[in-house]
C-alpha positions in Angstrom: 4.5 -1.2 -10.4 6.0 2.7 -9.4 3.7 4.0 -11.6 0.8 2.9 -9.1 2.8 3.7 -6.1 3.2 7.5 -7.3 -0.7 7.8 -7.9 -0.9 6.3 -4.4 1.1 9.2 -3.2 -0.9 11.8 -5.3 -4.1 10.4 -3.9 -2.3 10.2 0.0 -1.2 14.3 -1.0 -4.8 14.9 -2.2 -6.5 13.8 1.2 -3.7 15.7 3.1 -4.4 19.0 1.5 -8.4 18.2 1.6 -7.3 17.9 5.9 -5.3 20.6 6.4 -8.6 22.6 4.4 -10.7 21.4 6.8 -8.6 22.3 9.4 -8.9 25.8 8.3 -12.5 25.6 8.0 -12.9 24.1 11.7 -11.4 27.1 13.0 -13.9 29.2 11.3 -16.6 27.1 13.0 -18.7 26.4 15.9 -16.0 24.9 19.0 -18.6 22.6 20.7 -19.4 21.1 17.1 -18.9 17.1 17.5 -16.2 17.1 14.8 -14.5 19.8 15.6 -14.2 18.5 19.6 -13.2 15.0 17.4 -10.6 17.0 15.4 -9.5 19.0 18.2 -8.3 15.1 20.0 -7.2 13.4 17.0 -6.4 16.0 14.3 -2.8 15.9 14.9 -2.4 12.2 15.1 -3.8 12.1 11.6 -1.8 14.4 10.0 0.8 12.9 11.6 0.1 9.4 9.9 -1.3 11.4 6.7 2.9 12.5 6.6 4.1 9.4 7.4 1.9 7.8 4.5 3.1 10.1 2.4 6.6 9.9 3.0 6.6 6.1 2.6 4.7 5.8 -0.2 6.7 8.1 -2.2 9.8 6.8 -1.1 8.7 3.8 -2.2 7.7 4.8 -5.8 11.1 6.4 -6.5 12.6 3.1 -5.5 10.5 0.7 -7.0 11.0 3.7 -10.0 15.0 3.3 -9.6 14.8 -0.4 -9.9 13.2 -0.4 -13.1 14.6 2.0 -14.7 18.3 0.4 -13.8 16.3 -3.0 -14.7 15.5 -1.3 -18.3 18.8 -0.1 -18.5 20.6 -3.3 -18.4 18.5 -5.0 -20.3 19.2 -2.5 -23.4 22.8 -2.8 -22.7 23.5 -6.6 -22.2 26.1 -7.2 -25.0 25.0 -9.4 -27.5 26.6 -12.3 -28.9 29.9 -11.4 -30.4 29.8 -11.9 -34.2 31.1 -15.4 -35.2 34.4 -15.7 -36.6 34.3 -16.3 -40.5 38.1 -17.4 -41.3 
């Protein structure tokens, strides 16, 4: 499960980077272009949502990984049945 969450975190981070690069490109483009007008209205919200998604999915991935690690550690360190006395 943690592997899927880490992959989702990577995808969300890539979307964030693409959004930042698009923001820079829009700064250099026509200020009255429809995409520029839309991004001026909603760009902050989009970036905030992307950051929140990265944080939430990243924390979920780390939590799931920790639970998997502890589960594997406890399974490997469970005491085995003691040898029966042969007296």
